[in-house]
N, CA, C and O atoms as a GROMACS GRO file, in nm:
protein
  428
    1MET      N    1  -6.638   3.078   1.944
    1MET     CA    2  -6.510   3.094   2.011
    1MET      C    3  -6.436   2.961   2.004
    1MET      O    4  -6.492   2.855   2.033
    2LEU      N    5  -6.310   2.967   1.964
    2LEU     CA    6  -6.228   2.846   1.959
    2LEU      C    7  -6.180   2.810   2.099
    2LEU      O    8  -6.141   2.897   2.177
    3VAL      N    9  -6.184   2.681   2.130
    3VAL     CA   10  -6.140   2.631   2.259
    3VAL      C   11  -6.052   2.509   2.233
    3VAL      O   12  -6.092   2.418   2.160
    4THR      N   13  -5.934   2.507   2.293
    4THR     CA   14  -5.845   2.394   2.272
    4THR      C   15  -5.765   2.363   2.397
    4THR      O   16  -5.739   2.450   2.480
    5THR      N   17  -5.726   2.236   2.409
    5THR     CA   18  -5.642   2.195   2.520
    5THR      C   19  -5.494   2.221   2.491
    5THR      O   20  -5.410   2.211   2.580
    6THR      N   21  -5.464   2.253   2.367
    6THR     CA   22  -5.325   2.280   2.328
    6THR      C   23  -5.291   2.426   2.354
    6THR      O   24  -5.379   2.508   2.379
    7ASN      N   25  -5.162   2.458   2.348
    7ASN     CA   26  -5.118   2.595   2.373
    7ASN      C   27  -5.106   2.679   2.246
    7ASN      O   28  -5.067   2.796   2.252
    8THR      N   29  -5.138   2.620   2.134
    8THR     CA   30  -5.139   2.691   2.006
    8THR      C   31  -5.262   2.646   1.929
    8THR      O   32  -5.324   2.545   1.960
    9ILE      N   33  -5.296   2.724   1.826
    9ILE     CA   34  -5.406   2.687   1.738
    9ILE      C   35  -5.349   2.683   1.597
    9ILE      O   36  -5.312   2.786   1.540
   10GLU      N   37  -5.343   2.564   1.541
   10GLU     CA   38  -5.282   2.547   1.410
   10GLU      C   39  -5.346   2.639   1.306
   10GLU      O   40  -5.468   2.645   1.293
   11GLY      N   41  -5.261   2.711   1.234
   11GLY     CA   42  -5.308   2.800   1.129
   11GLY      C   43  -5.356   2.936   1.179
   11GLY      O   44  -5.399   3.019   1.099
   12LYS      N   45  -5.350   2.959   1.308
   12LYS     CA   46  -5.394   3.087   1.366
   12LYS      C   47  -5.278   3.150   1.442
   12LYS      O   48  -5.198   3.081   1.504
   13LYS      N   49  -5.271   3.282   1.436
   13LYS     CA   50  -5.168   3.356   1.508
   13LYS      C   51  -5.230   3.420   1.632
   13LYS      O   52  -5.329   3.492   1.623
   14ILE      N   53  -5.171   3.392   1.747
   14ILE     CA   54  -5.215   3.456   1.871
   14ILE      C   55  -5.151   3.594   1.876
   14ILE      O   56  -5.028   3.607   1.874
   15VAL      N   57  -5.236   3.696   1.883
   15VAL     CA   58  -5.184   3.833   1.882
   15VAL      C   59  -5.185   3.898   2.021
   15VAL      O   60  -5.119   4.000   2.042
   16LYS      N   61  -5.259   3.838   2.114
   16LYS     CA   62  -5.264   3.895   2.248
   16LYS      C   63  -5.305   3.788   2.349
   16LYS      O   64  -5.398   3.711   2.326
   17TYR      N   65  -5.233   3.784   2.460
   17TYR     CA   66  -5.267   3.696   2.572
   17TYR      C   67  -5.338   3.781   2.676
   17TYR      O   68  -5.286   3.883   2.720
   18LEU      N   69  -5.458   3.738   2.717
   18LEU     CA   70  -5.540   3.818   2.808
   18LEU      C   71  -5.538   3.768   2.952
   18LEU      O   72  -5.585   3.838   3.042
   19GLY      N   73  -5.485   3.651   2.975
   19GLY     CA   74  -5.476   3.599   3.111
   19GLY      C   75  -5.561   3.475   3.132
   19GLY      O   76  -5.636   3.430   3.045
   20MET      N   77  -5.547   3.422   3.251
   20MET     CA   78  -5.618   3.299   3.288
   20MET      C   79  -5.767   3.326   3.306
   20MET      O   80  -5.808   3.427   3.363
   21VAL      N   81  -5.847   3.232   3.258
   21VAL     CA   82  -5.992   3.239   3.277
   21VAL      C   83  -6.038   3.106   3.335
   21VAL      O   84  -5.974   3.002   3.315
   22SER      N   85  -6.149   3.110   3.408
   22SER     CA   86  -6.197   2.988   3.471
   22SER      C   87  -6.348   2.988   3.481
   22SER      O   88  -6.414   3.091   3.468
   23GLY      N   89  -6.400   2.871   3.504
   23GLY     CA   90  -6.543   2.853   3.529
   23GLY      C   91  -6.560   2.735   3.622
   23GLY      O   92  -6.484   2.638   3.615
   24GLU      N   93  -6.659   2.742   3.707
   24GLU     CA   94  -6.682   2.635   3.804
   24GLU      C   95  -6.830   2.601   3.809
   24GLU      O   96  -6.917   2.684   3.782
   25ALA      N   97  -6.856   2.477   3.845
   25ALA     CA   98  -6.994   2.433   3.867
   25ALA      C   99  -6.993   2.332   3.981
   25ALA      O  100  -6.911   2.240   3.983
   26ILE      N  101  -7.083   2.350   4.075
   26ILE     CA  102  -7.100   2.255   4.184
   26ILE      C  103  -7.247   2.215   4.186
   26ILE      O  104  -7.335   2.298   4.203
   27LEU      N  105  -7.270   2.086   4.168
   27LEU     CA  106  -7.407   2.036   4.164
   27LEU      C  107  -7.426   1.930   4.272
   27LEU      O  108  -7.341   1.844   4.292
   28GLY      N  109  -7.538   1.938   4.339
   28GLY     CA  110  -7.572   1.838   4.439
   28GLY      C  111  -7.640   1.720   4.373
   28GLY      O  112  -7.719   1.736   4.279
   29ALA      N  113  -7.610   1.602   4.420
   29ALA     CA  114  -7.674   1.482   4.367
   29ALA      C  115  -7.803   1.455   4.445
   29ALA      O  116  -7.805   1.459   4.568
   30ASN      N  117  -7.907   1.428   4.374
   30ASN     CA  118  -8.038   1.401   4.431
   30ASN      C  119  -8.036   1.266   4.503
   30ASN      O  120  -7.975   1.171   4.453
   31ILE      N  121  -8.102   1.256   4.618
   31ILE     CA  122  -8.104   1.133   4.697
   31ILE      C  123  -8.160   1.015   4.618
   31ILE      O  124  -8.112   0.903   4.631
   32PHE      N  125  -8.262   1.039   4.536
   32PHE     CA  126  -8.321   0.931   4.457
   32PHE      C  127  -8.224   0.884   4.348
   32PHE      O  128  -8.216   0.765   4.319
   33LYS      N  129  -8.151   0.978   4.290
   33LYS     CA  130  -8.050   0.939   4.192
   33LYS      C  131  -7.942   0.856   4.260
   33LYS      O  132  -7.893   0.760   4.202
   34ASP      N  133  -7.905   0.893   4.384
   34ASP     CA  134  -7.805   0.817   4.458
   34ASP      C  135  -7.852   0.674   4.481
   34ASP      O  136  -7.775   0.579   4.463
   35ILE      N  137  -7.977   0.658   4.519
   35ILE     CA  138  -8.031   0.524   4.546
   35ILE      C  139  -8.029   0.440   4.419
   35ILE      O  140  -7.983   0.326   4.420
   36PHE      N  141  -8.079   0.497   4.308
   36PHE     CA  142  -8.084   0.422   4.183
   36PHE      C  143  -7.944   0.395   4.129
   36PHE      O  144  -7.919   0.290   4.069
   37ALA      N  145  -7.852   0.488   4.149
   37ALA     CA  146  -7.714   0.466   4.105
   37ALA      C  147  -7.651   0.353   4.185
   37ALA      O  148  -7.575   0.273   4.130
   38SER      N  149  -7.681   0.346   4.316
   38SER     CA  150  -7.628   0.238   4.399
   38SER      C  151  -7.679   0.103   4.352
   38SER      O  152  -7.604   0.006   4.344
   39ILE      N  153  -7.807   0.097   4.320
   39ILE     CA  154  -7.866  -0.027   4.268
   39ILE      C  155  -7.799  -0.064   4.136
   39ILE      O  156  -7.764  -0.180   4.114
   40ARG      N  157  -7.782   0.033   4.050
   40ARG     CA  158  -7.719   0.011   3.920
   40ARG      C  159  -7.576  -0.041   3.939
   40ARG      O  160  -7.532  -0.130   3.866
   41ASP      N  161  -7.504   0.017   4.038
   41ASP     CA  162  -7.367  -0.027   4.065
   41ASP      C  163  -7.365  -0.173   4.110
   41ASP      O  164  -7.272  -0.246   4.076
   42ILE      N  165  -7.465  -0.215   4.186
   42ILE     CA  166  -7.470  -0.352   4.236
   42ILE      C  167  -7.494  -0.449   4.121
   42ILE      O  168  -7.430  -0.554   4.112
   43VAL      N  169  -7.588  -0.414   4.031
   43VAL     CA  170  -7.624  -0.507   3.923
   43VAL      C  171  -7.541  -0.483   3.797
   43VAL      O  172  -7.552  -0.560   3.701
   44GLY      N  173  -7.461  -0.381   3.796
   44GLY     CA  174  -7.376  -0.353   3.680
   44GLY      C  175  -7.443  -0.254   3.586
   44GLY      O  176  -7.562  -0.227   3.596
   45GLY      N  177  -7.364  -0.200   3.496
   45GLY     CA  178  -7.417  -0.105   3.399
   45GLY      C  179  -7.372   0.036   3.428
   45GLY      O  180  -7.292   0.061   3.518
   46ARG      N  181  -7.424   0.126   3.350
   46ARG     CA  182  -7.387   0.267   3.362
   46ARG      C  183  -7.492   0.342   3.441
   46ARG      O  184  -7.610   0.308   3.439
   47SER      N  185  -7.448   0.445   3.510
   47SER     CA  186  -7.539   0.529   3.586
   47SER      C  187  -7.571   0.654   3.504
   47SER      O  188  -7.497   0.753   3.508
   48SER      N  189  -7.679   0.649   3.429
   48SER     CA  190  -7.714   0.760   3.340
   48SER      C  191  -7.746   0.888   3.419
   48SER      O  192  -7.725   0.998   3.368
   49ALA      N  193  -7.797   0.873   3.540
   49ALA     CA  194  -7.827   0.991   3.622
   49ALA      C  195  -7.700   1.069   3.652
   49ALA      O  196  -7.697   1.191   3.639
   50TYR      N  197  -7.594   0.998   3.693
   50TYR     CA  198  -7.468   1.066   3.723
   50TYR      C  199  -7.401   1.116   3.596
   50TYR      O  200  -7.339   1.223   3.596
   51GLU      N  201  -7.413   1.041   3.487
   51GLU     CA  202  -7.356   1.086   3.360
   51GLU      C  203  -7.420   1.218   3.316
   51GLU      O  204  -7.352   1.308   3.267
   52LYS      N  205  -7.550   1.228   3.334
   52LYS     CA  206  -7.621   1.351   3.298
   52LYS      C  207  -7.576   1.468   3.386
   52LYS      O  208  -7.554   1.578   3.336
   53GLU      N  209  -7.562   1.444   3.517
   53GLU     CA  210  -7.516   1.548   3.609
   53GLU      C  211  -7.374   1.593   3.573
   53GLU      O  212  -7.344   1.712   3.573
   54LEU      N  213  -7.287   1.497   3.543
   54LEU     CA  214  -7.149   1.529   3.507
   54LEU      C  215  -7.146   1.612   3.379
   54LEU      O  216  -7.072   1.711   3.372
   55ARG      N  217  -7.222   1.574   3.280
   55ARG     CA  218  -7.229   1.649   3.154
   55ARG      C  219  -7.280   1.791   3.178
   55ARG      O  220  -7.226   1.887   3.122
   56GLN      N  221  -7.382   1.805   3.261
   56GLN     CA  222  -7.438   1.936   3.291
   56GLN      C  223  -7.335   2.024   3.363
   56GLN      O  224  -7.320   2.142   3.330
   57ALA      N  225  -7.266   1.968   3.460
   57ALA     CA  226  -7.164   2.043   3.533
   57ALA      C  227  -7.051   2.086   3.440
   57ALA      O  228  -7.003   2.198   3.448
   58LYS      N  229  -7.009   1.997   3.351
   58LYS     CA  230  -6.903   2.030   3.254
   58LYS      C  231  -6.946   2.143   3.164
   58LYS      O  232  -6.869   2.236   3.139
   59ASP      N  233  -7.069   2.137   3.113
   59ASP     CA  234  -7.121   2.242   3.025
   59ASP      C  235  -7.128   2.378   3.095
   59ASP      O  236  -7.095   2.480   3.036
   60ILE      N  237  -7.170   2.378   3.221
   60ILE     CA  238  -7.177   2.503   3.298
   60ILE      C  239  -7.037   2.561   3.319
   60ILE      O  240  -7.016   2.680   3.298
   61ALA      N  241  -6.942   2.476   3.359
   61ALA     CA  242  -6.805   2.524   3.384
   61ALA      C  243  -6.743   2.581   3.257
   61ALA      O  244  -6.680   2.686   3.261
   62LEU      N  245  -6.761   2.512   3.143
   62LEU     CA  246  -6.707   2.562   3.016
   62LEU      C  247  -6.774   2.692   2.975
   62LEU      O  248  -6.708   2.785   2.930
   63SER      N  249  -6.905   2.699   2.991
   63SER     CA  250  -6.980   2.819   2.955
   63SER      C  251  -6.933   2.940   3.036
   63SER      O  252  -6.914   3.048   2.981
   64GLU      N  253  -6.914   2.921   3.167
   64GLU     CA  254  -6.865   3.029   3.253
   64GLU      C  255  -6.725   3.073   3.212
   64GLU      O  256  -6.695   3.192   3.211
   65MET      N  257  -6.639   2.977   3.179
   65MET     CA  258  -6.503   3.009   3.138
   65MET      C  259  -6.505   3.090   3.008
   65MET      O  260  -6.431   3.188   2.995
   66LEU      N  261  -6.588   3.050   2.912
   66LEU     CA  262  -6.595   3.122   2.785
   66LEU      C  263  -6.652   3.262   2.804
   66LEU      O  264  -6.607   3.356   2.738
   67GLU      N  265  -6.750   3.276   2.892
   67GLU     CA  266  -6.805   3.409   2.920
   67GLU      C  267  -6.698   3.499   2.983
   67GLU      O  268  -6.690   3.618   2.952
   68HIS      N  269  -6.617   3.442   3.070
   68HIS     CA  270  -6.506   3.515   3.131
   68HIS      C  271  -6.409   3.562   3.022
   68HIS      O  272  -6.366   3.677   3.023
   69ALA      N  273  -6.376   3.474   2.927
   69ALA     CA  274  -6.286   3.509   2.817
   69ALA      C  275  -6.346   3.620   2.731
   69ALA      O  276  -6.275   3.714   2.693
   70ARG      N  277  -6.474   3.611   2.700
   70ARG     CA  278  -6.542   3.715   2.620
   70ARG      C  279  -6.537   3.851   2.691
   70ARG      O  280  -6.515   3.955   2.629
   71SER      N  281  -6.557   3.848   2.823
   71SER     CA  282  -6.558   3.973   2.898
   71SER      C  283  -6.421   4.042   2.896
   71SER      O  284  -6.412   4.163   2.917
   72LEU      N  285  -6.316   3.967   2.872
   72LEU     CA  286  -6.181   4.023   2.861
   72LEU      C  287  -6.147   4.064   2.717
   72LEU      O  288  -6.043   4.123   2.692
   73GLY      N  289  -6.236   4.032   2.623
   73GLY     CA  290  -6.213   4.065   2.483
   73GLY      C  291  -6.152   3.952   2.402
   73GLY      O  292  -6.107   3.973   2.290
   74GLY      N  293  -6.150   3.833   2.458
   74GLY     CA  294  -6.092   3.718   2.389
   74GLY      C  295  -6.184   3.657   2.285
   74GLY      O  296  -6.306   3.668   2.294
   75ASN      N  297  -6.123   3.592   2.185
   75ASN     CA  298  -6.200   3.517   2.087
   75ASN      C  299  -6.156   3.372   2.079
   75ASN      O  300  -6.197   3.299   1.989
   76ALA      N  301  -6.073   3.330   2.175
   76ALA     CA  302  -6.030   3.190   2.185
   76ALA      C  303  -5.977   3.165   2.326
   76ALA      O  304  -5.938   3.258   2.398
   77VAL      N  305  -5.977   3.037   2.365
   77VAL     CA  306  -5.918   2.996   2.493
   77VAL      C  307  -5.827   2.877   2.463
   77VAL      O  308  -5.869   2.778   2.402
   78ILE      N  309  -5.702   2.888   2.506
   78ILE     CA  310  -5.606   2.781   2.484
   78ILE      C  311  -5.566   2.718   2.617
   78ILE      O  312  -5.592   2.774   2.724
   79GLY      N  313  -5.502   2.600   2.608
   79GLY     CA  314  -5.451   2.533   2.728
   79GLY      C  315  -5.559   2.494   2.827
   79GLY      O  316  -5.536   2.497   2.948
   80VAL      N  317  -5.676   2.457   2.777
   80VAL     CA  318  -5.789   2.426   2.866
   80VAL      C  319  -5.766   2.295   2.941
   80VAL      O  320  -5.726   2.194   2.884
   81ASP      N  321  -5.793   2.302   3.070
   81ASP     CA  322  -5.783   2.185   3.157
   81ASP      C  323  -5.911   2.177   3.240
   81ASP      O  324  -5.958   2.279   3.291
   82MET      N  325  -5.966   2.058   3.253
   82MET     CA  326  -6.086   2.039   3.334
   82MET      C  327  -6.055   1.944   3.448
   82MET      O  328  -5.988   1.842   3.430
   83ASP      N  329  -6.105   1.979   3.566
   83ASP     CA  330  -6.087   1.895   3.683
   83ASP      C  331  -6.224   1.858   3.739
   83ASP      O  332  -6.317   1.938   3.738
   84TYR      N  333  -6.234   1.735   3.788
   84TYR     CA  334  -6.357   1.682   3.844
   84TYR      C  335  -6.330   1.635   3.987
   84TYR      O  336  -6.233   1.564   4.012
   85GLU      N  337  -6.416   1.674   4.080
   85GLU     CA  338  -6.401   1.634   4.220
   85GLU      C  339  -6.538   1.610   4.281
   85GLU      O  340  -6.637   1.670   4.240
   86THR      N  341  -6.543   1.522   4.380
   86THR     CA  342  -6.662   1.512   4.463
   86THR      C  343  -6.629   1.580   4.595
   86THR      O  344  -6.519   1.565   4.648
   87ILE      N  345  -6.725   1.655   4.646
   87ILE     CA  346  -6.704   1.727   4.771
   87ILE      C  347  -6.826   1.708   4.860
   87ILE      O  348  -6.927   1.653   4.817
   88GLY      N  349  -6.816   1.753   4.982
   88GLY     CA  350  -6.928   1.742   5.075
   88GLY      C  351  -6.922   1.611   5.151
   88GLY      O  352  -6.839   1.524   5.123
   89GLN      N  353  -7.011   1.599   5.247
   89GLN     CA  354  -7.015   1.479   5.329
   89GLN      C  355  -7.052   1.358   5.244
   89GLN      O  356  -7.159   1.355   5.184
   90GLY      N  357  -6.964   1.261   5.239
   90GLY     CA  358  -6.989   1.142   5.160
   90GLY      C  359  -6.982   1.166   5.011
   90GLY      O  360  -7.035   1.086   4.933
   91GLY      N  361  -6.918   1.273   4.969
   91GLY     CA  362  -6.906   1.302   4.826
   91GLY      C  363  -7.040   1.333   4.762
   91GLY      O  364  -7.066   1.292   4.649
   92SER      N  365  -7.126   1.405   4.834
   92SER     CA  366  -7.262   1.428   4.789
   92SER      C  367  -7.275   1.537   4.683
   92SER      O  368  -7.383   1.558   4.628
   93MET      N  369  -7.164   1.606   4.654
   93MET     CA  370  -7.170   1.712   4.554
   93MET      C  371  -7.060   1.690   4.451
   93MET      O  372  -6.954   1.637   4.481
   94LEU      N  373  -7.089   1.732   4.330
   94LEU     CA  374  -6.995   1.717   4.220
   94LEU      C  375  -6.944   1.855   4.181
   94LEU      O  376  -7.024   1.946   4.157
   95MET      N  377  -6.811   1.871   4.175
   95MET     CA  378  -6.753   1.998   4.135
   95MET      C  379  -6.672   1.977   4.007
   95MET      O  380  -6.591   1.885   3.998
   96VAL      N  381  -6.696   2.064   3.910
   96VAL     CA  382  -6.618   2.063   3.786
   96VAL      C  383  -6.560   2.202   3.769
   96VAL      O  384  -6.632   2.302   3.779
   97SER      N  385  -6.431   2.209   3.744
   97SER     CA  386  -6.369   2.338   3.717
   97SER      C  387  -6.298   2.332   3.583
   97SER      O  388  -6.242   2.229   3.545
   98SER      N  389  -6.304   2.442   3.512
   98SER     CA  390  -6.244   2.455   3.381
   98SER      C  391  -6.153   2.577   3.381
   98SER      O  392  -6.196   2.685   3.422
   99ASN      N  393  -6.029   2.561   3.336
   99ASN     CA  394  -5.931   2.670   3.336
   99ASN      C  395  -5.859   2.674   3.202
   99ASN      O  396  -5.836   2.571   3.139
  100GLY      N  397  -5.823   2.793   3.159
  100GLY     CA  398  -5.748   2.810   3.036
  100GLY      C  399  -5.694   2.950   3.027
  100GLY      O  400  -5.706   3.029   3.121
  101THR      N  401  -5.635   2.983   2.913
  101THR     CA  402  -5.582   3.117   2.888
  101THR      C  403  -5.662   3.182   2.776
  101THR      O  404  -5.669   3.130   2.665
  102ALA      N  405  -5.721   3.298   2.806
  102ALA     CA  406  -5.794   3.373   2.705
  102ALA      C  407  -5.694   3.443   2.614
  102ALA      O  408  -5.596   3.502   2.661
  103VAL      N  409  -5.720   3.436   2.484
  103VAL     CA  410  -5.632   3.499   2.386
  103VAL      C  411  -5.715   3.565   2.276
  103VAL      O  412  -5.834   3.539   2.261
  104VAL      N  413  -5.647   3.651   2.202
  104VAL     CA  414  -5.705   3.707   2.080
  104VAL      C  415  -5.625   3.647   1.965
  104VAL      O  416  -5.503   3.654   1.963
  105ILE      N  417  -5.696   3.588   1.870
  105ILE     CA  418  -5.631   3.532   1.752
  105ILE      C  419  -5.672   3.613   1.630
  105ILE      O  420  -5.781   3.670   1.626
  106GLU      N  421  -5.584   3.616   1.530
  106GLU     CA  422  -5.616   3.682   1.404
  106GLU      C  423  -5.719   3.600   1.329
  106GLU      O  424  -5.716   3.477   1.333
  107ASP      N  425  -5.808   3.667   1.262
  107ASP     CA  426  -5.907   3.593   1.179
  107ASP      C  427  -5.849   3.554   1.047
  107ASP      O  428  -5.918   3.492   0.966
   0.00000   0.00000   0.00000
């Protein structure tokens, strides 16, 4: 399935617009990851634990959005936008949402 942040797909004709599709993922951060990330923040460097969680949440949100598009009969999603937020007490949870427009394109 083609996925793009643009509203058109170069060289492809959109023959049907199926509507907005979305996917969401909310993941809790592990207390031990929080502790090690805090230490990492103090001494500098990247927090691989949070990077892994963010990547996992993004993949889940995109996968759900694509499944939603497939269920409508789409073979592409255009205008994709992803949002990232921390929620919960002290930002203890990570939320990623993915939104776009499901379409049918000519092969």
